[in-house]
C-alpha positions in Angstrom: 29.0 29.9 230.7 29.4 26.3 230.5 25.4 26.2 231.8 24.7 28.1 229.1 26.0 26.0 226.6 24.2 22.7 228.1 21.3 24.7 228.3 21.1 25.7 224.4 22.2 22.3 223.6 19.8 20.8 225.2 16.9 23.5 223.8 18.8 22.6 220.3 18.0 18.5 220.9 14.6 19.0 221.6 13.6 20.9 218.8 15.6 18.5 216.4 13.2 16.1 218.1 10.3 17.8 217.7 10.9 18.6 214.1 11.6 14.5 213.8 8.1 14.0 215.3 6.4 16.3 213.0 7.7 15.2 209.6 6.8 11.4 210.9 3.7 12.4 211.9 3.0 14.3 208.9 4.2 11.1 206.6 2.2 8.9 208.1 -0.8 11.2 207.5 0.1 11.1 204.4 0.3 7.6 204.1 -2.9 6.8 206.2 -5.1 9.0 204.0 -3.6 7.9 200.9 -4.6 4.3 201.6 -7.9 5.8 203.0 -8.1 7.8 200.2 -7.3 4.5 197.8 -9.2 2.2 199.8 -12.8 4.4 201.0 -14.3 3.5 198.4 -14.2 -0.5 198.4 -14.5 -0.6 202.5 -17.9 2.2 202.0 -18.9 -0.6 200.1 -18.3 -3.4 202.5 -19.3 -2.0 205.3 -23.1 -0.4 203.8 -23.4 -4.4 202.7 -22.1 -6.1 205.4 -19.4 -7.8 204.0 -17.8 -6.7 206.9 -13.9 -5.9 205.8 -11.7 -3.8 207.2 -9.4 -1.0 205.7 -6.4 -2.7 207.4 -7.8 -6.4 206.0 -8.3 -3.9 202.7 -4.2 -3.0 203.4 -3.0 -6.5 204.4 -4.9 -8.2 200.8 -2.4 -5.7 198.5 0.6 -6.9 200.5 -0.1 -10.5 200.2 -0.5 -9.3 196.3 -4.7 -10.5 196.1 -7.0 -7.9 194.5 -9.0 -6.9 196.6 -12.0 -5.3 194.7 -12.3 -8.6 193.6 -12.6 -10.0 197.1 -14.5 -7.3 197.9 -18.1 -8.0 195.7 -17.3 -11.5 195.9 -18.0 -11.1 199.4 -20.8 -7.9 198.4 -22.2 -10.9 196.2 -22.5 -14.0 198.5 -23.7 -11.5 201.5 -26.8 -9.7 199.5 -27.6 -13.2 197.7 -27.7 -14.8 201.3 -24.9 -17.4 200.8 -23.1 -17.3 204.0 -26.5 -18.1 206.2 -26.2 -20.9 204.0 -22.9 -22.4 204.9 -19.8 -20.2 205.9 -18.0 -18.2 202.9 -15.8 -16.0 205.0 -13.0 -13.2 203.7 -9.9 -16.0 204.2 -11.8 -18.6 201.8 -12.3 -16.2 199.2 -8.2 -15.1 199.5 -7.3 -18.8 200.0 -9.1 -20.0 196.5 -8.2 -16.2 194.5 -4.7 -17.9 195.8 -4.8 -20.5 194.1 -5.3 -19.4 191.1 -9.5 -19.8 191.5 -11.9 -17.3 189.7 -13.7 -16.0 193.3 -16.6 -14.1 191.0 -17.2 -16.8 188.7 -17.5 -19.9 192.1 -19.3 -17.0 193.9 -22.3 -16.5 190.6 -22.6 -20.2 189.9 -23.3 -21.2 194.1 -26.1 -17.7 194.0 -27.0 -19.9 190.1 -27.6 -23.2 192.7 -28.8 -21.7 195.3 -31.5 -20.1 193.2 -32.2 -23.1 191.1 -32.4 -25.0 194.4 -29.0 -27.1 193.4 -26.9 -28.9 196.6 -23.7 -27.0 196.3 -21.7 -26.2 198.7 -18.3 -23.5 198.2 -16.1 -26.2 199.3 -17.6 -28.2 195.8 -17.4 -26.0 194.3 -14.0 -23.9 194.6 -12.2 -27.9 194.2 -14.3 -27.9 190.8 -13.2 -24.5 190.1 -9.5 -25.2 190.8 -10.1 -28.4 189.0 -10.3 -26.6 185.9 -13.5 -27.0 185.3 -16.2 -24.2 184.4 -18.0 -24.4 187.4 -20.7 -21.2 186.0 -21.1 -23.4 183.1 -21.8 -26.2 184.8 -24.8 -24.9 186.9 -26.4 -23.5 183.8 -26.3 -26.1 182.4 -27.6 -28.7 185.2 -30.9 -26.4 185.2 -30.6 -25.6 181.4 -30.2 -29.2 179.7 -27.4 -29.8 176.3 -28.1 -31.4 173.5 -25.5 -33.1 172.1 -25.6 -34.9 168.5 -24.2 -38.5 167.8 -22.2 -38.9 165.9 -21.0 -35.6 166.8 -21.0 -34.0 163.1 -17.7 -31.7 164.0 -15.5 -34.4 164.1 -15.8 -35.6 160.5 -16.4 -38.6 159.1 -19.7 -40.3 157.8 -22.0 -38.5 160.0 -24.1 -41.1 160.7 -24.7 -44.8 163.2 -23.8 -47.7 160.5 -25.4 -51.3 162.3 -26.8 -54.0 160.9 -29.9 -55.7 162.1 -30.6 -59.6 162.3 -32.5 -59.5 158.4 -29.3 -58.1 157.5 -30.2 -55.2 156.6 -28.1 -51.5 157.5 -29.7 -49.0 159.0 -28.0 -45.4 159.0 -29.1 -43.3 162.6 -28.4 -40.2 164.1 -29.5 -39.2 167.5 -29.5 -36.8 169.8 -28.5 -36.8 173.7 -30.4 -34.4 176.3 -27.8 -34.2 179.5 -27.3 -32.2 181.9 -24.6 -32.0 184.2 -23.9 -33.9 186.9 -22.2 -32.2 190.1 -21.7 -34.7 192.8 -19.2 -36.6 189.3 -18.1 -33.3 187.8 -15.0 -33.6 189.6 -13.4 -36.8 188.0 -16.0 -37.3 185.6 -15.8 -38.4 181.8 -16.8 -35.5 179.1 -18.8 -35.4 176.2 -16.9 -37.3 174.4 -17.7 -40.5 176.6 -21.2 -39.8 176.1 -21.2 -39.6 172.6 -19.3 -43.2 172.1 -21.6 -44.7 175.0 -24.9 -43.6 173.0 -23.5 -44.5 169.9 -22.5 -48.2 170.7 -26.4 -48.8 172.4 -27.1 -47.9 169.7 -25.6 -49.9 167.3 -26.2 -53.0 169.7 -29.8 -52.2 169.6 -30.4 -52.3 166.3 -27.9 -55.2 166.2 -30.2 -57.0 168.2 -33.1 -56.6 166.0 -34.9 -59.1 164.5 -36.0 -57.1 161.5 -34.6 -53.6 160.2 -38.7 -53.0 160.0 -39.6 -53.4 163.0 -36.9 -50.3 163.7 -38.1 -48.3 161.2 -41.6 -49.1 163.0 -40.5 -47.7 166.3 -37.3 -45.9 167.0 -38.2 -44.8 170.7 -37.5 -48.8 171.1 -34.5 -48.3 170.5 -33.5 -45.2 172.7 -36.0 -46.8 175.6 -33.4 -49.8 175.4 -30.1 -47.3 175.5 -31.2 -45.0 178.2 -31.7 -48.5 179.9 -28.4 -49.2 180.0 -27.2 -46.6 182.7 -24.6 -44.8 179.8 -23.7 -41.9 182.4 -22.6 -44.2 184.7 -19.3 -42.1 186.1 -19.5 -39.3 183.8 -20.5 -35.7 184.3 -23.8 -36.3 182.8 -26.7 -37.2 183.5 -28.6 -38.3 180.2 -32.4 -37.0 180.3 -33.5 -37.9 176.8 -32.3 -40.3 173.5 -34.1 -38.8 170.8 -33.1 -40.6 167.5 -33.4 -37.9 164.9 -33.2 -39.6 161.4 -32.8 -43.3 160.3 -31.8 -44.6 156.6 -32.3 -47.8 155.4 -28.4 -48.6 154.1 -27.2 -51.5 152.2 -28.1 -55.3 152.3 -25.3 -56.2 153.9 -26.7 -59.4 154.4 -26.8 -60.1 151.0 -24.0 -59.0 150.4 -22.3 -61.4 152.2 -23.7 -64.1 151.2 -22.5 -63.3 147.6 -19.8 -62.7 148.5 -19.1 -66.4 150.5 -20.6 -68.6 147.3 -18.3 -66.3 145.6 -15.9 -67.5 147.7 -16.9 -71.0 148.0 -17.3 -71.1 143.9 -13.2 -70.3 143.7 -12.7 -72.8 146.7 -14.2 -75.2 144.3 -12.8 -74.7 141.0 -9.5 -74.8 143.0 -10.0 -78.0 144.1 -11.3 -78.7 140.0 -7.8 -77.4 139.5 -6.3 -79.5 141.6 -8.3 -83.1 140.8 -7.5 -82.5 136.6 -4.2 -81.7 137.2 -3.2 -84.8 139.5 -5.4 -86.4 137.1 -3.3 -85.1 134.0 -0.2 -86.5 135.8 -1.6 -90.0 136.5 -2.1 -89.7 132.7 1.0 -89.0 131.8 2.1 -91.3 133.9 -0.3 -94.4 132.3 1.4 -92.8 128.8 5.1 -93.9 130.0 4.2 -97.1 131.1 2.4 -97.4 127.8 5.4 -96.6 126.4 8.0 -98.2 128.4 5.3 -101.7 127.3 5.6 -101.0 123.7 9.3 -101.0 124.2 9.0 -104.4 125.9 6.9 -106.0 123.2 9.4 -104.3 120.3 12.4 -105.8 122.2 10.4 -109.1 122.3 9.8 -108.8 118.3 13.2 -108.4 118.0 14.0 -111.3 119.4 11.6 -114.2 116.9 13.6 -113.7 114.2 16.6 -115.2 116.3 14.7 -117.8 117.8 13.2 -118.8 114.4 17.5 -118.8 112.9 17.8 -120.9 116.4 14.9 -123.2 115.7 16.3 -124.0 111.8 19.5 -124.6 113.4 18.7 -127.1 115.4 16.0 -128.5 113.1 12.5 -128.0 115.3 11.7 -126.0 113.0 10.2 -126.3 108.7 10.1 -125.0 106.1 6.2 -125.4 105.8 6.3 -124.4 109.4 7.7 -121.0 109.0 5.6 -120.4 105.6 2.7 -120.5 107.8 3.5 -118.6 110.9 4.0 -116.1 108.0 0.8 -116.6 107.0 -0.4 -116.2 109.8 1.5 -113.2 110.7 0.0 -111.4 107.6 -3.8 -112.2 108.5 -3.0 -110.7 111.8 -2.0 -107.6 109.8 -4.8 -107.7 107.6 -7.6 -108.3 110.6 -5.4 -105.4 112.5 -5.8 -102.8 109.5 -9.4 -103.2 109.2 -10.2 -103.1 112.7 -8.6 -99.3 112.8 -10.1 -98.3 110.0 -13.8 -99.5 111.6 -12.6 -97.0 114.3 -12.1 -94.5 112.5 -15.3 -94.7 110.2 -17.4 -95.0 113.2 -15.2 -92.2 114.8 -15.9 -90.0 111.8 -20.0 -90.6 111.9 
C-alpha cells in the first residue's frame, strides 16, 4: 500500500509539471504571437526594403521607450535613398537621436535633400544641428532655394527705410532686399537673420555717407550694393549673402542746409548774448560814472559853501574891501549869464 501511494503521488506531481509546462507554453505562445502581430507589419517592411531591423530589435525599442514606427520608416527612407552607402547610419544612431529629443524623420529628409542637391552634409552634422534647435530641413531647403530678406524688416515697425546723409548734406531714404542662402557649415553658432539685416543696414548707411553727392547714388544704386557686398557681412552668420538689391531710394530733407541754419541761429544767439553782456557792462559803467559825477558835484557844492566863510574871514582880516567884494559879485553874475546863454544855445541846437 505504501508503495502504491508513492507511485500515485509521483504520477500526480508529473501531471502538475506537465500542466504547468503546457500553461507556460500557451502564455509564451500568446505573448510571442502578440508581439509578432504588433510588429509584423514593421518587420515585413524592414525585411523587404533592406533596413535590417529584426523582431527582437523592434521589441527592445518599445522597452527603451523608442517609437519603432519612426525608427523603421526613417531607416527605410535612408536605405532607399542610398544614404547608408555614403556614410553609416545605424539603427542605434537613430535610436540615440530619438532618445536625445531629436526629430529623426526631419534629419533623414534633410540628408536626402542635401544628397540630391550635392550638398556636403553628413549624419553627425545634421543631427547636431537638429539637436541645437535649428530646423535642419528648412536650412537645407534655404540652401537650395535662397530666400529674400527685407532690409529694414517691415515687421519691426519704425520708419521702414534706411536713412543716410551724403557728403553734400542731402538725406536719402533707401530700402534694400537681401538674397541669402543657408551656410550649413556655420549653422551651429552662426548669427540669424536679424544680424544680416543690421549689418546690411549699417553698410548701406556707411556707403551713402561716403559718397560726395546724392546724385551719384541716384544715378547708380548698384554701386552701393557692390560696396556693401565687398565688406564680408556674412562672417560668423548662418547665411551666405547672394545679392543685395536697392529696391527703392528716395530723396529726403536737406540735412546740411538745416544744420547750417541751426548753426547760424545758434551763432546769432551767441552774438546777441555777447552784445547784451557788453550793453550790461556799459550800463553798469554809466551808472558808475553818474555816481562819480554826483560825488564831484557834492564836492563842488561843499566847496561853494566854504566861499562865504572865506569872504567873511577876508573881511575880518581886512584882506578884502567893499569894492573888491562887489567886483567879485559882478564876475559871478557875468558867469551865470554866460552859462545860461550857453545852455539855451544847446537846447536850440538840439531842437533843430
